N, C-alpha and C positions, 0 to 999 in steps of 0.2 A: 628740249634739245635745241641747241643753237647752231645754225649754219651761218658763219660770219667770218669775213676775212680781215676786216678793219679792227686793229687792236683796241682802239679807244671805244668804239661802239660795242665790241665784244665785252669789254670790261663793264660797260654800263648795263648790258644785258645780264651779265653774271651777278652784278650787284642787286639786280631785281630778283635774284633767287633762281635763275634758270641755269641748269648745269650744262656746260659746254661739252660737246662730243667731237672728237677729232674728225675733221673733214678735209679731205684732200681736194684742192681745186681741180675741177674737171670731173669729179666723181658724179655719179648719177643720183640725184636727190630722191627719186622714186625708190631705187634699190636700197639706198640708205634708210629710208623710212620703213621699208618692208623688213629690213634686218632688225632695226631697233624697235619699231612699232611704238614710238613715243605717243603720249597723249597730246602734246603740243610741240609743233616744230616752228621755231622762230627763225625766219630767213631775212638776212640783211640785203635789201635791194639797193643800198647805196653802192654796191658793187654791180656795175652794169651787166657783167657776165651772168649774174644770178636772176635778173629781171625776168627774162623769158623762161628760164629754168623753173623759177618759182611758179609762174603761171601754169606751165605744163605739169609740174608736180602736183599742184593743188587740184587741177582738173582730173588727173588720173587717180590720185588718192581718194578724192571725194566720190568717185564713181565705182571704185573697186570695193566689194563687200569686205575684203580682208583688211583694208586700210582706211575705210571711211571714218573710223573713229579718230584718226590723226587730224588734229585741227591746225591749220597753217596760219600763223600770224606774220604778216609782212611788215618790215621796217623800211619805209620808203623815204627817199631824200626830199628835202624841202623843194617845192615846186612840182612835185609829182601830180600831174593834172587829173581832174575829176574823171575824165574819160578813161584813163588808165586805171584809176581806182575802181570804177564801175566794172571794167573788164576783169580785173583781178577778183572782185567779189563774185562776178558771174562765173568765174572759173572754179569757185569753191573755196576761196580764201576766207577764213573766219573773220579776220580783221586786218585793216591796213592802217598802220600808225605812221604819221608824218613826223619826221625828225624836226626839231629835237623832241624827244619823249622823256618824261620824268620817270624815275624808278618806280614811283607810286603808281603812275598810270599804266606802265608796262606790267607791273605785278598784278594789278586789278584785271587787266585784259587776259593775262595768262591764266589767272584763277578762273575766270568765267569760261575761257576756252577749255580748261581742264574739266570743268563741270559738264560742259557739252559733250566732251569725249566720254565721260563716265556714263551719261545718258545713252549715248549710242551703243556703248559696250553692253550696258544692261539690257537693252532691247535685243541685241544680238544673242546674248546668253538665253534670254527668254524664248526667242524664236527657235533656238537650237535645243530647247527642252532642258536647259541646265539651271532651272530655278532652284532646285533642291540642294545643289552642291556647289561649293566654291573651290573645291580641290579636284585637280585633273591630272592624269598621267602626262609626263613630259615625253613628247614624241621622239625626241632625239636620244633619250636615255631611259631605259626601262627600269632603272633603279630609283628614279626620282618622281615625286609628285610636286605640283606647284599649286599654291593657294594665293588668292588675291586678298591682301590686307591693305590698310590705309595708314598713312603717316598722320600722327596726331597734331601736327603743327601747321595745318593749313585750313583755311575756312572752307574751301571746297575739298571734297575727298580726293586725296592723292594716292591712287592705287600703286601697290608695290608687289613684286613677285617674292613670295616666301617659298623657298624650296625645302622639301621634306624628304629625307632619306627613307625609302621603303624598308620595312623590317625584313631582315634575313637576306637582303640582296647583295650586301658587301661583306666579305670575310674580314673581320677586324681583330685587332690585338690591342693591348694597352702598353704604352711606353713607360719608362722609369718615372716620369712625372705625372703619370695617371691620365695622359691624354690618349684618345683613341688613335689607332694607326689603321688606316684603310689599306688592306693588303691586296685583295683581288676580288673580282666579281664572282658571284655564285653562277652555276651553270645556267645558261639561257638569259643572263642579264648583262648589263653594261657597267663597266667600272667607272667610279667617280671618287676622287679624293674629296670627301665632304668638307674638309677644312677650307676648301676653296669657295664653298657656297653657304656655310652656316652663318655668315654675317648678312643681315638684312640692311639694305641701304635705300633711303628715299632718293629717287632720281631728281627730285626738285631741290631739297635743302640739304641732302646728304646726311641727315640724322641717321645714325647707324648703331646697331646693337645685334647681338645674337640671342637676345631675350624677346621672344614673340609677344609677351604680355605688354611690352612697352609700346606696341602699335595697336591700332584699332582693327579688330577682326569682325566684320559684319555678320559672320556665321557663328560667332561664339556668344553664348548667353552669359558667361561670367563677366563681372565688371572689369573693365580695362584699368590699367594704371592711371592714376590721377596726378597730373603735374601741377605743382603750385605756381603762383605767378612769377616769383624770382627765377624759377627753373625755365619757364617758358620764355621769359625775357632774355635770359642768358643764352639759351640755345639758339634763339633767333639772332642775337648779336654776334654769335660765333660762326655764322654761316660762312663768312669770308675765310676764317681759319680752315674750315673743312674743305672749302673750294681750293685753297692753296695746297692742302695735302693731296687732294685728288688730281689736280692738274687737268690736263685734257684727257677725258675718258673716251676710250674707243667703244664702239657699239655693243661689244660683248660683255661689258662690265656688269650690266643689270640682268643678264641672262644666264642660262645654265652653262654657257660657254666661257664663263669667267676664267681667266688664265691664272697661273701661279703668281705672276707679278701683280696682277690686278687684285688677287687675294691678299697680298701684302699691303696694298693700298687700303683695302676694305678694313683690315685689322688696325691700321693706323687711324682710320676714321673712328673705329670703336674706341680707341684710346682717348681721342679727343672728346668724343661724346661722353664717355664714362667719367672722365676727369671733371667735366662741368656738371654732370649729374651729381657726383659726389660732393663737389664744392658747394652746391646749393642745398644739399641734403645730408650733411655729415652725420646726423644722428639717426636718420631714418633709412638711408641707403648705403650702409657700410659694405653691402654686397658688391658695390662697384669697385672696391679695392680688390676683391677676389677676382672680379671680371677683368680688371686691368692686368693683374698678375698673370692670369691664364691667357690673356691676349699676348703678353710677351712670350709665354711658352709656345703659343701657336705660331707666332712670328719666327721663333727659333726653329720650330719643327718644319715650317714651310721653306725656310731658307736652306735647310739641309737637303731639300729636294731639288735645288737648282743644279743645272748640269755640272758645275764645278764644285758643288758642295757648299758648305758654309765656312766662313772664316771664324776660327775659334775665339778670337778677340770679340767679334760681333756677338757670337753666342754667349760669351761670358757677360757682355753688357746686358743682354736680354735677361739672363738668369739672375744677375744682381738686381735688376729692376723688379723682377718678379718676386725675389726674396724680400726686398724692402716693402713692397706693397702688401704681400701676404702677411708679413710680420706686423705691419701697421694694422691690418684688419683683425688680427688674432684676438685683440682685447674687446672687440665689439660685435663680431659675427657670432651666430648661434646655430644650433641644430646640427644636422649631419654634415652640412657644408664646412663646419668648423674642423671636423676630424680629417676631411679631405685636405683642407688648407694646411693643417699641421703636418700631414704626410708630405705634401708638396714642399713645405718649408724644409723639412728634414732632407728630402731628396736634393733640393737645390743647394742646401748647405754642404752636404756630402760632396756634390759635384764640384763646388767651388773651394773645397778644402777647408770649410768653416766648421770643423768638427765640434768646437765648443758650442756653437749655435744649435747644431743638430742634437747634441746631447741634452741641452737644456729643454728642448721641446719634447724629446723622448721621455725625459724625467717628468715633465708635466703630464704627459699621457699616462705614465705609470701611476702617478698620484691620483688621477681621475679614476683609473681602473680600480685602485685600492679603496678609494672613498665610496664607490658605488653610488655616486651622485647622479649618474645618468640612468634614468628609469624608463624613458620612452623606448619602446621596442625597436623602432627603426634607427633611432640615434645610437642605441647601445650596439646594434649590429654593425653600424658604420664605425663606431669607435673601436670595436674588437677587430674588424677587418683592417683598418688603417694602422692600428697599434701593431699588429703582426707585420705589416708591410714596413713600418718604421724600423722595427727590429731587424728585418732582413736587409734593409738599406744600410743600416749601421754595420752589420756583419760583413757586408760586401763593399764597404766604403773604399777600400784600396783599389778596387777595380772600376770605380765609378767616377774617377777624377777627370776634369778637363785638363788640357795642357797647362803646365805650371805657369808658363810665360803668359798665356792668355788670361789666366786667373789674376795674375799680378797687375795686368795692364789697367 
């Protein structure tokens, strides 16, 4: 997390892979740290107003059990004397870096500080008797669990909150595009629209996905996803693109309090991540085409929840993008996910008035059903279920259209 008012210095910190969090001048640094609870807080002390605040914040944070895992890195101006440096370190500042600081040096220090933060948090969990579980109830919402996982693109473990919806806590339905609709909370629980939290985002490099296997889970015995060298290089190169998408993130983005608008940003980050995953792994990760298609569907779904609703032209744009991506993936994806994708293609084509496309995919499903080529029990059940839904969507097509003008735009 960066607390910085100078645009040029802020840009340098961002280039080093540190995500900026919106900070209002005059805000209390201690309260900000308590709300966000970052692993590392980078404070720009070239701003005179932040010098004493940084010292006070470091002293309080390092002495409070709740926040002692927050490591403060201070960026000091040239000429910052050794007496002040010693005073800052005595107050609990992890490191004082004198300007100018290279991106490489800053990245290294932040990595080491993050490692120290991890050690403190591990000791706290052990002291609290939490050695056997990494999944905990979320105090502010009875319908959620939170689990600590790690981003795979950092030398030091970068912890991330992965939120899990507890089974049976939210009454759900399924929309026309086969997305879940979170309607209301079961008795005695709290409501959450899980579309706002199902995207996992690294707070350091903004690598984003709704697929937990793409991250490192220290509590899982199964082998995590392995990224080849071109993928790792590409995703590191594109940190700037993801930072541009994210802009200035407020402190709730990485918590269970993520807002509707922040969820839209999270899904845009997924689109960026998935695109580069697919570009580097066209033959081994065609599933990313399905992921991007469904991401557009979620964006449309979330935009409908805005107070003024969603613009039909905007919805049509998302639907067309989803149709293109799923259609592109049809020839390469396999298994049960294929039949879901076919249904979504039919539903999208019907919605956009592309009846010829819808009919072609229904005809292909008809052929597969007649051929009997699908023998796996689960795949066959998925084919039969989505085949029936395709037929229903076709029969109801005249009642499923978007506004004609929006479709044509």
